[in-house]
C-alpha positions in Angstrom: 0.1 1.4 -7.1 -3.3 1.2 -9.4 -3.8 -0.7 -12.4 -2.6 0.1 -15.9 -3.7 3.9 -15.9 -1.8 5.3 -13.1 1.0 5.3 -10.8 1.3 1.0 -11.3 -1.1 -1.9 -12.0 -3.2 -3.9 -10.1 -0.7 -4.6 -7.6 -0.3 -3.7 -4.2 -3.2 -2.4 -3.8 -4.3 -4.5 -6.6 -1.6 -4.8 -4.7 -2.7 -8.7 -4.3 -1.2 -9.6 -0.8 2.1 -7.9 -0.5 4.6 -9.8 0.5 3.7 -10.0 4.5 6.1 -8.1 7.0 7.5 -10.5 9.4 5.7 -9.4 13.0 7.5 -7.0 15.0 10.0 -8.6 17.3 8.6 -8.4 20.9 10.3 -6.0 23.3 12.0 -6.4 26.4 10.0 -6.6 29.2 10.6 -5.3 32.7 13.1 -6.5 35.4 10.7 -6.2 38.0 7.9 -7.7 36.1 7.0 -11.2 37.6 7.8 -14.1 35.6 6.2 -18.1 35.6 8.6 -20.5 37.2 9.8 -22.0 34.4 10.9 -19.3 32.5 14.4 -17.4 33.4 14.1 -13.7 34.4 13.9 -11.4 32.1 17.1 -8.9 31.6 16.8 -4.8 32.0 13.8 -3.3 30.5 11.3 -0.2 29.6 8.5 -0.5 32.1 5.4 -2.2 30.9 1.9 -0.9 31.2 0.7 -1.4 35.1 -2.1 -3.6 34.2 0.3 -6.2 32.1 0.8 -8.5 34.1 1.8 -11.3 31.6 5.1 -13.2 31.7 7.8 -12.1 29.5 7.1 -14.8 27.1 4.2 -13.3 25.8 4.4 -9.9 26.9 5.0 -7.1 24.2 4.7 -2.8 24.6 1.7 -1.5 23.1 4.5 1.1 21.4 5.4 -2.0 19.2 2.0 -2.7 17.9 1.6 -2.1 14.3 -1.6 -0.5 13.6 -5.0 -3.1 12.9 -5.9 -1.7 9.6 -9.2 -1.7 8.6 -8.6 -1.6 5.3 -5.1 -3.9 5.1 -5.3 -7.4 4.9 -7.4 -8.4 8.2 -5.1 -9.3 11.2 -6.8 -11.5 14.0 -6.9 -9.7 17.6 -7.9 -12.8 19.1 -7.0 -13.5 22.8 -3.4 -14.6 23.2 -2.2 -12.0 20.3 0.5 -10.2 22.0 0.2 -7.8 19.4 -3.0 -6.5 20.4 -3.7 -3.9 22.7 -5.8 -5.1 25.5 -7.1 -4.7 29.3 -5.2 -6.7 32.5 -4.6 -10.7 32.0 -3.1 -12.8 34.3 -0.2 -15.3 33.5 -0.6 -17.4 30.2 -2.6 -20.4 31.0 -3.3 -19.4 34.6 -6.1 -17.2 36.5 -6.1 -13.5 35.6 -4.8 -11.0 38.1 -7.6 -8.5 39.1 -10.5 -8.0 36.3 -10.5 -6.2 33.2 -13.2 -5.2 30.6 -11.6 -6.7 27.5 -9.9 -9.7 25.7 -9.3 -12.4 28.3 -10.7 -11.7 31.3 -10.5 -14.7 33.6 -11.2 -15.6 37.4 -9.3 -14.2 40.0 -5.8 -15.6 41.6 -5.4 -17.4 44.9 -4.8 -15.0 48.1 -1.5 -15.4 48.1 -0.6 -14.4 44.5 -2.9 -11.5 45.1 -0.8 -10.5 48.1 2.2 -10.9 45.6 1.1 -8.7 43.2 0.2 -5.6 45.3 3.7 -5.9 46.7 5.0 -5.9 43.1 3.2 -2.9 42.5 3.9 -1.2 45.8 7.8 -1.6 44.4 6.7 0.1 41.0 4.5 2.9 42.7 5.2 6.7 41.6 6.9 9.3 44.0 4.9 10.5 46.7 2.1 13.0 45.3 1.4 11.6 42.3 -1.5 9.5 41.4 -1.1 5.8 42.2 -1.1 3.2 39.3 -4.5 1.8 39.2 -5.7 -1.0 36.7 -8.3 0.9 33.7 -11.8 0.7 34.8 -14.5 -1.2 33.1 -15.6 -0.4 30.2 -19.5 1.4 30.3 -22.2 -0.4 28.9 -23.9 2.6 27.8 -23.5 5.5 26.0 -24.6 8.8 24.9 -26.2 9.6 21.5 -23.5 11.7 21.1 -20.9 9.3 21.8 -22.6 6.5 19.4 -22.5 9.2 16.4 -18.6 9.8 17.0 -17.8 6.2 17.4 -19.7 3.1 18.3 -17.7 2.2 21.0 -16.8 5.6 22.1 -17.0 4.6 26.3 -14.4 2.0 25.8 -12.1 4.0 24.2 -12.5 7.2 26.6 -11.8 4.3 29.5 -8.9 2.7 27.8 -7.6 6.2 27.4 -7.6 6.9 31.1 -6.1 3.8 31.7 -3.0 4.6 29.4 -2.6 7.9 30.7 -2.1 6.5 34.3 1.0 4.8 32.9 3.7 5.2 35.1 6.0 5.8 32.1 3.0 9.0 30.9 3.8 10.8 34.2 7.2 11.0 33.4 7.0 13.3 30.5 6.9 16.9 30.5 3.4 18.7 29.9 4.7 19.8 26.6 5.3 16.3 25.6 1.7 15.2 26.9 -0.3 16.2 24.5 1.3 14.6 21.5 1.6 11.3 23.3 -1.9 11.6 24.5 -3.1 11.8 20.9 -0.6 8.8 19.4 -2.5 6.9 22.3 -5.8 8.0 21.2 -4.9 6.8 17.8 -3.9 3.4 18.7 -6.9 3.2 20.8 -9.0 4.1 18.2 -7.6 1.2 15.9 -7.6 -1.3 19.0 -11.7 -0.6 19.3 -12.0 -0.7 15.5 -9.9 -4.2 15.7 -12.6 -5.6 18.2 -10.7 -5.3 21.5 -13.9 -3.5 23.0 -16.2 -6.0 21.8 -18.1 -8.5 24.5 -17.1 -12.1 25.2 -19.5 -13.6 22.3 -19.3 -10.3 20.0 -15.4 -11.2 20.4 -15.1 -14.6 19.6 -17.5 -14.0 16.4 -15.2 -10.9 15.4 -12.1 -12.9 15.9 -13.6 -15.6 13.6 -14.4 -13.1 11.0 -11.0 -11.6 10.9 -9.1 -15.1 10.8 -11.7 -16.2 7.8 -11.3 -12.9 5.8 -7.5 -13.5 6.2 -7.8 -16.8 4.6 -10.1 -15.6 1.8 -7.5 -12.9 1.0 -5.0 -15.1 1.0 -6.9 -17.5 -1.4 -8.2 -14.9 -3.7 -4.5 -13.9 -4.3 -3.1 -17.6 -4.7 -6.2 -18.1 -7.3 -5.3 -14.9 -9.3 -1.4 -15.9 -9.4 -2.2 -19.3 -10.2 -4.7 -18.3 -12.9 -1.7 -15.9 -14.4 1.0 -18.2 -14.4 -1.5 -20.9 -15.9 -2.1 -18.8 -19.3 0.9 -20.0 -21.8 0.7 -19.1 -25.2 4.1 -20.6 -27.3 4.2 -19.0 -30.6 6.7 -20.4 -33.6 5.8 -18.3 -36.5 6.9 -14.8 -36.2 4.5 -13.2 -38.6 1.7 -13.5 -35.4 3.8 -11.6 -33.6 4.7 -9.0 -35.9 5.1 -5.4 -34.4 6.9 -6.8 -31.3 9.8 -4.7 -30.2 12.8 -6.6 -29.9 12.6 -5.8 -26.1 9.3 -7.9 -26.2 10.7 -10.6 -28.4 13.8 -11.2 -26.5 11.7 -11.5 -23.2 9.3 -14.0 -24.7 12.0 -15.7 -26.4 13.5 -15.8 -22.4 10.6 -17.3 -20.9 10.4 -20.0 -23.4 13.7 -20.8 -22.5 12.9 -21.2 -18.8 9.7 -23.1 -19.9 12.1 -25.7 -21.6 12.7 -24.7 -25.1 16.6 -24.2 -24.9 17.1 -23.2 -28.1 14.7 -20.3 -28.1 16.0 -17.0 -29.2 14.8 -13.5 -29.9 15.3 -13.9 -33.6 14.3 -17.2 -34.4 11.6 -18.2 -31.4 9.9 -20.0 -30.3 8.3 -16.9 -28.0 6.1 -17.5 -24.9 3.5 -15.1 -24.3 2.1 -15.1 -21.0 0.0 -12.8 -19.0 2.4 -11.6 -17.0 2.5 -7.3 -17.5 5.4 -6.8 -19.1 4.3 -9.5 -21.9 1.0 -8.8 -21.7 1.2 -5.0 -22.1 3.7 -5.3 -25.4 1.3 -7.6 -27.0 -1.8 -5.2 -26.5 0.4 -2.3 -27.4 2.3 -3.4 -30.3 1.0 -6.4 -31.6 -0.6 -6.2 -35.1 -2.2 -9.5 -35.1 -5.8 -8.8 -33.8 -6.5 -12.5 -32.9 -3.5 -12.8 -30.8 -4.6 -9.5 -29.1 -8.3 -10.8 -28.6 -7.2 -14.1 -27.3 -4.4 -12.6 -24.9 -7.1 -9.6 -23.8 -10.2 -12.2 -23.1 -7.7 -14.2 -20.9 -6.7 -11.4 -18.8 -10.0 -10.1 -18.4 -11.2 -13.6 -17.2 -8.4 -14.5 -15.1 -9.6 -16.5 -11.9 -13.4 -16.7 -12.7 -13.9 -20.4 -13.4 -13.2 -23.9 -12.4 -10.7 -24.2 -9.3 -9.4 -20.9 -9.4 -12.4 -19.0 -9.6 -12.8 -16.4 -7.2 -16.7 -15.4 -7.3 -17.6 -17.3 -4.0 -14.3 -15.5 -2.7 -16.0 -12.3 -3.5 -19.3 -12.5 -2.0 -17.8 -14.4 1.0 -15.4 -11.1 1.8 -18.1 -8.9 1.2 -20.6 -10.9 3.4 -18.1 -10.8 6.2 -17.2 -7.3 6.0 -20.7 -6.7 6.1 -20.8 -8.8 9.3 -17.7 -7.0 11.1 -19.2 -3.6 10.3 -22.4 -4.3 12.3 -20.5 -6.2 15.4 -18.5 -2.8 15.0 -21.8 -0.6 15.4 -21.6 0.7 11.9 -24.2 0.6 8.6 -21.7 -0.8 6.4 -18.1 -1.8 5.8 -17.2 1.8 3.9 -18.1 3.4 7.5 -15.6 1.2 9.0 -12.8 2.0 6.4 -13.3 6.0 6.7 -12.8 6.0 10.4 -9.4 6.5 10.3 -9.1 8.1 6.9 -9.5 11.8 6.2 -12.8 11.8 4.3 -16.4 10.2 4.6 -18.3 8.7 2.5 -20.6 11.2 1.4 -17.8 13.2 0.4 -15.9 10.5 -1.6 -19.0 9.8 -3.4 -19.2 13.6 -4.3 -15.4 13.8 -5.2 -15.7 10.7 -7.2 -19.2 11.9 -9.1 -17.5 15.4 -9.7 -14.6 14.3 -11.2 -16.8 11.8 -13.5 -18.5 14.5 -14.6 -15.7 16.9 -15.5 -13.8 13.6 -17.0 -16.8 12.2 -19.2 -16.8 14.6 -22.6 -13.2 14.4 -22.8 -13.1 10.7 -23.0 -15.8 10.7 -25.6 -13.8 13.3 -27.4 -10.6 11.2 -26.7 -12.8 7.9 -28.4 -13.9 10.2 -31.5 -10.3 11.3 -32.0 -9.2 7.6 -32.2 -12.0 6.4 -34.3 -11.0 9.2 -36.8 -7.4 8.0 -36.7 -8.0 4.7 -37.3 -10.5 5.0 -40.0 -7.6 7.7 -41.6 -5.2 4.8 -41.3 -7.4 2.5 -43.8 -8.0 0.0 -41.1 -10.7 -2.3 -41.4 -11.3 -1.9 -37.4 -12.1 1.4 -37.7 -16.0 0.5 -37.8 -15.6 -2.2 -34.8 -13.6 -0.6 -32.4 -13.0 -3.5 -29.3 -11.5 -3.5 -25.9 -8.2 -5.1 -27.9 -7.7 -2.8 -30.3 -8.0 0.3 -28.0 -4.4 0.2 -26.6 -2.9 -0.6 -29.3 -4.4 2.1 -31.8 -4.0 4.4 -29.1 -0.2 3.6 -28.7 -0.2 4.4 -32.9 -2.5 7.5 -32.3 0.4 9.0 -29.7 3.5 8.4 -31.9 1.8 9.8 -34.8 0.6 13.1 -32.4 3.9 13.5 -30.4 6.0 11.7 -32.8 6.8 9.4 -29.4 8.0 5.8 -29.8 7.8 4.3 -25.7 9.9 1.1 -27.0 12.0 3.4 -28.6 12.7 5.1 -25.6 14.1 2.6 -23.6 17.5 2.6 -24.6 17.7 6.1 -22.7 16.0 4.3 -19.3 18.5 1.9 -18.0 17.8 0.7 -14.5 21.0 1.8 -13.0 20.9 5.1 -14.3 17.6 5.6 -13.4 18.2 4.6 -9.7 21.2 6.9 -9.6 19.3 9.8 -10.9 16.4 8.9 -8.3 19.0 8.7 -5.6 20.9 12.1 -6.3 17.4 13.8 -6.5 16.8 12.4 -3.1 20.5 14.0 -2.0 19.1 17.3 -3.3 15.8 17.8 -1.7 16.4 15.8 1.6 19.6 16.0 2.2 20.3 12.0 2.4 22.8 9.7 0.6 21.8 6.1 -0.8 24.5 3.4 -0.9 24.7 -0.1 -1.9 24.6 -2.4 1.0 24.5 -6.2 -0.8 25.9 -8.5 1.6 24.8 -6.7 5.0 21.3 -8.6 4.9 20.0 -11.7 3.1 17.8 -11.3 0.2 15.3 -13.5 -1.3 16.3 -13.7 -5.0 19.6 -12.8 -6.4 17.9 -10.1 -8.3 16.9 -8.0 -5.0 19.0 -5.2 -4.2 20.1 -4.0 -0.5 20.8 -0.5 0.6 21.5 1.9 3.0 20.3 5.3 3.7 22.6 7.9 5.2 22.1 11.6 6.5 24.1 14.4 5.8 26.6 13.5 8.7 27.1 9.9 7.2 25.0 8.0 9.7 22.6 5.6 8.6 19.1 6.2 9.0 17.3 3.9 7.1 17.5 0.7 4.6 15.7 -0.8 2.1 15.5 -3.9 -0.3 14.3 -3.4 -4.0 13.1 -6.1 -5.9 12.9 -4.9 -9.6 12.3 -7.5 -12.1 9.0 -9.7 -13.6 9.1 -13.5 -12.0 6.0 -14.6 -13.3 6.3 -18.0 -11.5 6.8 -16.9 -8.0 5.7 -13.2 -8.0 2.6 -11.1 -8.4 2.0 -8.4 -11.1 2.2 -4.7 -10.5 4.6 -2.2 -7.8 4.3 -1.6 -4.3 6.2 -0.9 -1.3 5.8 -2.4 2.3 7.2 -2.5 5.7 9.6 -4.9 7.2 10.4 -2.7 10.4 9.3 0.0 11.6 11.6 3.0 13.8 11.4 1.9 17.2 13.0 3.6 20.5 11.2 0.5 22.1 12.6 -2.0 20.0 15.8 -0.9 20.0 19.1 -3.4 20.0 22.7 -3.5 20.7 22.5 -0.5 23.3 21.4 2.2 20.4 18.9 4.7 21.1 16.2 3.5 18.1 15.6 0.4 15.9 16.2 1.7 12.3 13.2 1.1 9.6 13.7 -1.3 6.9 11.6 -1.0 3.9 11.0 -3.2 0.7 10.1 -1.7 -3.1 8.9 -4.2 -5.6 8.1 -3.4 -8.9 7.9 -5.7 -12.2 9.9 -4.7 -15.3 11.6 -5.9 -17.9 14.5 -8.5 -16.6 18.1 -7.7 -18.1 18.4 -9.7 -21.2 21.7 -11.0 -22.1 23.8 -8.0 -21.8 21.7 -5.8 -22.0 20.6 -4.0 -18.8 16.9 -3.8 -17.9 15.6 -0.9 -20.3 12.5 0.9 -19.0 9.4 2.2 -20.1 9.0 6.1 -19.0 5.9 4.6 -17.0 8.0 1.9 -15.4 10.3 5.1 -14.8 7.2 6.7 -13.1 6.0 3.6 -10.8 9.6 3.3 -9.5 9.7 6.9 -8.3 5.7 6.6 -7.1 6.9 3.7 -5.2 10.2 5.0 -3.7 8.0 8.0 -2.7 6.4 5.4 -0.2 9.7 4.3 1.1 11.0 7.8 2.0 8.1 8.4 3.9 8.7 5.2 6.0 12.7 5.7 6.2 12.6 9.4 7.0 10.3 9.5 9.9 11.2 11.3 13.3 8.5 9.1 15.2 10.1 6.9 17.8 7.0 5.0 18.4 6.1 2.0 15.7 2.5 2.4 15.6 3.1 6.0 14.5 6.1 5.7 12.7 6.6 6.0 9.0 3.5 5.4 7.2 2.0 3.7 10.1 -1.2 5.5 11.6 -1.5 7.6 8.6 -4.7 7.9 7.0 -5.2 5.7 4.2 -6.3 8.6 1.8 -3.1 10.6 2.8 -0.6 7.7 2.3 -0.2 8.3 -1.5 0.9 12.2 -0.9 5.0 12.0 -1.3 4.5 8.8 -4.2 2.5 11.0 -6.3 4.8 14.1 -5.2 7.5 12.5 -6.4 5.8 11.6 -10.2 6.0 15.0 -10.8 9.9 15.3 -10.4 9.9 12.9 -13.9 8.8 15.7 -15.6 11.2 18.1 -14.3 13.4 19.0 -16.9 16.8 19.2 -15.4 16.0 15.7 -13.4 14.3 13.8 -16.4 17.7 14.5 -18.4 20.3 13.5 -15.7 18.8 9.9 -15.5 17.8 9.6 -19.7 21.0 8.9 -21.1 21.5 6.2 -23.8 22.8 3.0 -22.1 24.9 2.4 -24.7 26.9 5.7 -26.5 25.8 7.9 -22.9 23.7 10.6 -25.3 21.3 12.2 -23.4 17.6 12.4 -24.3 17.1 14.7 -27.1 15.5 18.3 -25.5 12.7 17.9 -28.3 11.7 14.3 -27.2 11.9 15.7 -23.6 9.1 18.4 -25.1 6.8 16.0 -26.5 6.6 13.9 -23.3 5.7 16.5 -21.1 3.2 17.5 -24.0 1.7 14.0 -24.2 1.5 14.1 -20.4 -2.4 14.7 -21.0 -2.8 12.7 -23.6 -6.2 10.8 -23.2 -6.5 12.2 -19.4 -10.2 11.9 -20.0 -9.9 8.1 -20.3 -7.3 7.4 -17.8 -9.6 9.0 -15.2 -12.7 7.2 -15.6 -10.8 4.0 -15.3 -9.7 5.1 -11.9 -13.3 6.5 -11.3 -14.8 3.3 -12.0 -12.5 1.3 -10.1 -13.2 3.4 -7.2 -17.0 3.9 -7.7 -17.3 -0.1 -7.5 -15.1 -0.2 -5.0 -17.5 2.0 -3.1 -20.6 0.7 -4.1 -20.0 -2.9 -3.2 -19.0 -1.7 0.6 -21.9 0.8 0.8 -25.5 -0.1 -0.7 -24.6 -3.4 -2.3 -26.5 -6.3 -0.3 -23.9 -9.6 -0.9 -26.9 -12.2 0.5 -29.3 -10.3 -2.4 -30.2 -11.1 -6.2 -27.6 -8.5 -7.7 -24.5 -10.2 -8.6 -21.1 -8.1 -8.2 -20.8 -8.4 -12.0 -24.0 -6.2 -12.2 -23.1 -4.1 -10.0 -19.9 -3.2 -12.4 -21.9 -3.4 -15.2 -24.2 -0.4 -14.1 -20.8 1.4 -12.8 -19.3 0.9 -16.1 -22.2 2.5 -18.1 -21.2 5.8 -16.4 -17.7 5.1 -16.8 -16.7 3.9 -19.9 -17.5 5.0 -23.1 -17.0 1.8 -24.6 -19.5 -0.7 -22.9 -17.6 -3.7 -21.4 -17.7 -7.4 -22.5 -20.4 -10.0 -21.3 -18.0 -12.0 -19.5 -16.1 -9.1 -18.4 -14.5 -10.5 -14.9 -11.9 -8.3 -13.8 -13.1 -8.2 -10.5 -11.7 -11.9 -9.8 -8.6 -10.0 -10.5 -9.2 -6.9 -8.3 -6.6 -7.4 -5.9 -6.3 -4.4 -4.5 -9.6 -4.2 -2.8 -9.8 -8.3 -2.2 -6.6 -9.1 -1.1 -4.8 -6.3 -0.6 -5.2 -2.6 1.5 -7.6 -0.8 -0.4 -11.0 -2.3 0.1 -13.4 1.1 0.4 -10.4 3.1 -0.3 -9.3 3.0 -3.5 -10.5 6.4 -3.8 -7.5 7.1 -2.1 -5.4 7.6 -5.4 -7.5 10.6 -6.5 -7.9 11.9 -2.8 -4.1 11.9 -3.0 -3.6 14.1 -6.4 -5.3 16.7 -5.0 -2.8 17.0 -2.3 0.2 15.9 -4.0 -0.9 18.4 -6.8 -0.7 21.2 -4.0 2.1 19.9 -2.5 4.5 20.2 -5.6 3.2 23.7 -6.2 5.0 24.9 -3.2 8.5 24.1 -5.2 7.1 25.7 -8.6 6.3 28.5 -6.4 9.8 29.1 -5.5 11.1 28.6 -9.0 12.2 25.3 -9.9 15.7 26.2 -11.0 16.3 27.9 -7.8 18.5 25.2 -6.2 18.7 27.3 -2.9 15.2 27.6 -2.4 14.2 23.9 -4.0 16.8 22.5 -1.0 15.1 24.7 1.7 11.8 23.5 0.2 12.7 20.1 0.4 14.0 19.9 3.7 11.1 21.5 5.4 9.0 18.8 2.9 11.4 16.3 4.7 10.5 17.8 8.3 6.7 17.9 7.9 5.4 15.4 5.4 8.3 12.8 5.5 9.1 13.1 9.1 5.9 13.4 11.5 4.2 10.1 10.3 0.9 9.2 12.3 2.2 11.6 15.2 -0.4 14.4 13.4 -3.3 14.2 11.1 -2.9 14.2 7.8 -4.2 18.1 7.5 -2.1 19.2 10.7 1.3 18.1 8.7 0.2 19.3 5.3 -0.4 23.0 6.9 2.7 22.4 8.5 4.5 22.4 5.1 2.5 24.3 2.9 1.6 27.5 5.4 -2.3 26.8 5.0 -5.1 24.4 4.4 
């Protein structure tokens, strides 16, 4: 989810590095496959690709690989990585059988070994009359001009595709099944080529070194942001210094003080500990009347990880250099082109979209600032003539309260987390025909706050599971909100006699934890964030694809993956849905309808300002990965300031170092991909309009449309292109 202004905050995306999912379990090898003398004979198998002669201990089926994303945290495809698709190899540590054109090429084995290999292949030969098994052809050294335009390694891709088509398993499929199977294989092959599998020996070795170094740098970047966030602590003993903070924020500050050794701290008498963790930071910026405190906290947040041992400046420079070098090795001009190779958009179309939205938002953002200045002046504040960045959130909140009579903190009692989750699960049942049940104790958890759930279909059979980690823990957990994969749906990796391994996801948020006897009370923005992340989880869990590399969110173009998440946010403004979850946690009183009407009216409050904020993030991301020269005299901060001149009405501070904490693009999966939030907004708005067209109060039509959404957008995963999936749901482009 994106930083502050839109679904989430610098999380997943700013998602700094998300808790990495465990690597997929290795698939069961083939019974007839040879095993080295020291290894026991493997159990019964699905047949491996004909060129895969690696022993059971190191072999993995191509269908079990997770896609090597060019945008997410880099993964090494070094020789020996069983997850990477690769051509023929021999036994680990021994001579290879035959010669292949890819990773791990080795000298031929002894004559006896070749004879044994031929016999094994004879035993696996397909029925008479079908094409025999052959090793994949070598990659062509040359390529046509047209191929170079389409894919730098087009020859390699076609060679590997032909090899995959000779797979014995492929010929068992009927003709209607072969085409989608080939399409999925093609996507896997393109990922493999972008993962460096088709490079020559020296280039491949260099590519793997770059991948390994990028992984280390991204991890270090994320650690520095987390450590810098934890490092700032401000203990306050005078309640006048935090005048204006709501009771929930005071309770959290006192609870934090207790955790830091101030055992007698209380919400009423203090002391109170202020940190840079999102709930604490936002409470100060929106509600603290103490302008000096707001300035101190804002400057600390803006300069996180930009000095001393935690300085990320050099790490950013190294990451950009390595990404550019990686792109050149793959035959691209810049890293943005590598990123776009597996997305719906192109660099030109993204830049066109960003400029179009920027131009449309600018005048509205200027008017937002004029309205704010006029309001501050009418309030008689001396700050009116000198509004600074640390004043904007505070006075914007006062203006919204005045204009719409909405106190966001005052709404917290109506949004208790347990009630919100019950309403969310009820909505999922109505739209998609699923039931979500608590399954605590069924699986181990990493913290006592974490909940485990089982998702069942209409026949009461489990179809998926997910973890939910809702609360902020600044000492051990980065900020923001995100969803990630634990396991993907896979028929190859099914266990215990089942036909398919069920998907497992984890959702992570950073909202205020329970204080005393009170449950976790949420702001309306936090409610939107939970709906957003659950949309991601639904696409992962309700997939019908049985091959892991195209199941759920795997294999989906990055700029389309936000469609379900932003689609789910729309339901927060649906009257029946919102009123079903908004009940006072003590009295059970529903949210007054007049407040609901004000929430809807306030939906577009300062929309121009918030839109420009997202455009700034996306534009900086694109420029750093297209035209910027990391070895040149211009710094990344110069680029940011130049972009800010066109995307910020109030000029940034000279010491602005927000890039040092921009985990989305330096430690998450959004490098040259942050634009996808805006790109997906178009898709999600159009998808939700399908429900509006049939009438949001027409229960039967809503259910039918919801089932169609499930069977297309949520079920098809990466098995079809996003445009095909969207047309299947909407009936048009």
